[in-house]
C-alpha positions as CSV (number, residue, x, y, z in Angstrom):
1,X,-50.4,-41.5,-11.9
2,X,-48.2,-43.3,-9.4
3,X,-45.9,-44.6,-12.1
4,X,-45.5,-41.0,-13.3
5,X,-44.7,-39.7,-9.8
6,X,-42.3,-42.6,-9.2
7,X,-40.5,-42.0,-12.4
8,X,-40.3,-38.2,-11.8
9,X,-38.9,-38.9,-8.3
10,X,-36.2,-41.2,-9.7
11,X,-35.2,-38.6,-12.2
12,X,-34.9,-35.9,-9.6
13,X,-33.0,-38.1,-7.1
14,X,-31.1,-40.7,-9.1
15,X,-29.7,-42.9,-6.3
16,X,-28.2,-46.3,-7.0
17,X,-29.6,-48.1,-3.9
18,X,-27.2,-51.0,-4.4
19,X,-24.2,-48.7,-4.1
20,X,-25.5,-46.9,-1.0
21,X,-23.1,-47.3,1.9
22,X,-24.6,-48.2,5.3
23,X,-22.8,-47.2,8.4
24,X,-22.6,-49.9,11.0
25,X,-23.0,-49.2,14.7
26,X,-19.3,-49.9,15.3
27,X,-18.2,-47.4,12.6
28,X,-20.6,-44.8,14.1
29,X,-19.2,-45.4,17.6
30,X,-15.7,-45.0,16.3
31,X,-16.6,-41.7,14.7
32,X,-18.2,-40.5,18.0
33,X,-15.2,-41.5,20.0
34,X,-12.9,-39.7,17.6
35,X,-14.9,-36.5,17.6
36,X,-15.2,-36.6,21.4
37,X,-11.5,-37.0,21.8
38,X,-10.8,-34.2,19.4
39,X,-13.2,-31.9,21.4
40,X,-11.5,-32.9,24.7
41,X,-8.0,-32.1,23.2
42,X,-9.2,-28.8,21.9
43,X,-10.7,-27.8,25.2
44,X,-7.6,-29.0,27.0
45,X,-5.4,-26.7,24.8
46,X,-7.5,-23.6,25.7
47,X,-7.5,-24.6,29.4
48,X,-3.7,-24.9,29.4
49,X,-3.4,-21.6,27.5
50,X,-5.5,-19.8,30.1
51,X,-3.5,-21.4,32.9
52,X,-0.2,-20.3,31.4
53,X,-1.6,-16.7,31.1
54,X,-2.2,-16.7,34.8
55,X,1.4,-17.8,35.4
56,X,2.8,-14.8,33.5
57,X,5.3,-12.5,35.1
58,X,4.2,-9.0,35.6
59,X,6.6,-6.1,35.5
60,X,6.6,-3.4,38.1
61,X,5.2,-0.1,36.9
62,X,5.3,3.2,38.8
63,X,1.8,4.7,38.6
64,X,1.8,7.8,40.9
65,X,3.2,9.3,44.0
66,X,1.2,9.1,47.3
67,X,1.3,12.9,47.7
68,X,-0.3,13.7,44.3
69,X,-3.6,12.0,45.1
70,X,-6.2,13.2,47.5
71,X,-9.0,11.1,49.0
72,X,-11.6,10.4,46.2
73,X,-9.1,11.0,43.4
74,X,-8.8,8.7,40.4
75,X,-5.8,8.3,38.1
76,X,-6.0,6.4,34.7
77,X,-3.1,4.3,33.7
78,X,-2.4,1.3,31.5
79,X,-1.3,-2.1,33.0
80,X,-0.1,-4.8,32.4
81,X,0.1,-3.9,28.7
82,X,-0.4,-0.6,26.9
83,X,-3.8,-2.0,25.6
84,X,-5.2,-2.5,29.2
85,X,-6.8,0.6,30.7
86,X,-6.8,0.7,34.5
87,X,-7.9,2.9,37.4
88,X,-6.0,3.9,40.5
89,X,-8.4,5.1,43.3
90,X,-7.7,6.7,46.6
91,X,-10.7,5.8,48.7
92,X,-12.3,8.1,51.3
93,X,-10.4,6.3,54.0
94,X,-7.1,7.0,52.3
95,X,-6.5,3.5,51.0
96,X,-5.3,2.9,47.5
97,X,-6.9,0.3,45.2
98,X,-6.5,-0.3,41.5
99,X,-8.6,-2.3,39.0
100,X,-8.8,-3.0,35.3
101,X,-11.2,-0.5,33.8
102,X,-13.1,-3.0,31.7
103,X,-16.5,-4.3,33.0
104,X,-16.5,-8.1,33.3
105,X,-19.9,-8.2,31.4
106,X,-19.1,-6.7,28.0
107,X,-15.8,-4.8,28.5
108,X,-17.4,-1.4,28.7
109,X,-15.3,1.2,30.6
110,X,-16.2,1.7,34.2
111,X,-15.9,5.0,36.0
112,X,-15.6,5.9,39.7
113,X,-18.5,7.4,41.5
114,X,-16.9,8.6,44.8
115,X,-20.2,9.8,46.3
116,X,-21.5,6.3,46.1
117,X,-18.2,4.5,46.8
118,X,-18.5,2.3,43.7
119,X,-17.4,1.8,40.1
120,X,-20.2,2.0,37.6
121,X,-20.6,0.6,34.2
122,X,-23.0,2.9,32.1
123,X,-23.6,0.3,29.4
124,X,-26.0,-2.0,31.4
125,X,-26.1,-0.4,34.9
126,X,-23.5,-2.6,36.4
127,X,-21.8,-1.6,39.6
128,X,-18.8,-2.7,41.6
129,X,-17.7,-2.0,45.2
130,X,-14.8,0.4,45.0
131,X,-13.0,-1.1,48.0
132,X,-13.2,-4.8,46.9
133,X,-14.2,-4.8,43.2
134,X,-17.2,-7.1,44.0
135,X,-20.3,-6.9,41.9
136,X,-23.0,-4.8,43.6
137,X,-25.7,-4.8,40.8
138,X,-26.4,-5.5,37.2
139,X,-25.3,-8.2,34.8
140,X,-21.5,-8.5,35.4
141,X,-20.7,-12.1,36.2
142,X,-17.6,-11.7,38.3
143,X,-15.7,-9.0,40.2
144,X,-13.3,-6.5,38.5
145,X,-9.7,-7.8,38.1
146,X,-7.7,-6.2,40.9
147,X,-4.3,-4.8,40.3
148,X,-1.8,-5.5,43.0
149,X,-0.1,-2.4,44.4
150,X,3.1,-1.8,46.3
151,X,3.8,1.5,48.0
152,X,7.5,2.3,48.6
153,X,9.3,5.6,49.3
154,X,6.2,7.6,48.6
155,X,5.6,6.0,45.2
156,X,2.8,3.6,44.1
157,X,3.7,0.7,41.9
158,X,1.5,-1.8,40.0
159,X,2.9,-5.3,40.6
160,X,0.5,-7.8,39.1
161,X,-3.2,-8.6,38.4
162,X,-5.4,-10.8,40.6
163,X,-8.6,-12.4,39.2
164,X,-8.1,-11.7,35.5
């Protein structure tokens, strides 16, 4: 019975053991160093790409006039590109702040809840402080990216993005 099993095994897996290549420790170490180096280079590329995005120049965009917004009002706009929704808020104390409208958890749109003084994400009950953009509750891992504002001659301009 063992001869039959051995014969069947050799028929199913016909390996010429004499021609089998063994990998030495030195060859295996060279392979590991090569793969590790390639991984480091790949990660370095993405790190440099992300750093270059932070160095990008933002254009100035007129969003609204100071007179058109009352305390507690919200205005939707797109900045820095037409694909990036953003919110301009006039807080209860009269200050203006602006944030990207995408939650930092899964990019769901956030909305302003003036009675609570915060921006809320309905997808997973995330909440951000309206004055600072800091996370108040829920799963968001970081604050909302803040849009830098400049007010000149009664107009409100978006000038850049902080924390994206």
